[in-house]
N, C-alpha and C positions, 0 to 999 in steps of 0.2 A: 458237103457242102457245098453252096451256092451262092453268087456274087452275083448282086444287078446294081447297075444303076440308073436312074429318074432324074427327072428336074420335079423345081418345086417351087414355083409360082407363092407371089407373097407374100415370101419372107422378106422386113428391112429392117433387121436388128439384130444380139447377138444372142435375143428372147429369143425369138422365131426361130434360130438355128436351136437351143437349147429344149426348147418347145416339138423341135420336129424329130428332133437325135433323142430326146425321148419316148415319144409318139412313138419309136420305132423301135426302142429295147426294150420296150416292155411289150410287146409282140413275143406269141412266146417261141423259140426257135432264134432268135436274130443273135446273133453270137459279135459283130460287130455294126455299127452305126455310125457314118462318118457324112455328116454335112455341112453342106460351103455355103457361106451366102454369096461371095465376090462369083461364086457360074453358078449359084440356085442347081445345085447339085445334093444328095441323095446318096452312098456307097455303102451297101448292104450286104455284110455276110450273114448267111440264114442255114437252116438244115429246112428242105424240102420237103422233109416227108413230119417236119412240124406246122409250118409256112405255107404259102402262095406268096407273089409280088403278090397278088391284086390281094390278098390279106396287109403286105404292109403297105402297097396304095391307098388301101382303106381306109391304113389307121392316121395316114398323113393328110387325109379329106375332113376324119373325124376331126381328130386336131386343129380344123380352122384354111389347111392352104390348099392351092391346085396342084396337084400333079400334071405333067405334060406328058 
């Protein structure tokens, strides 16, 4: 398992947090996804043999948010 953390821009409410969290959890290989509005961060624990950091960031972008 690997853990990564990145900034998510564009979230304005708890529904945004839920959308980003679900987008990450829908990626195969993701075990834990924790997204916080206050610090605009996503923390993800994932299986690197099943997905990549770029794939995780792509899922967030596909959900309509920016990744920094």
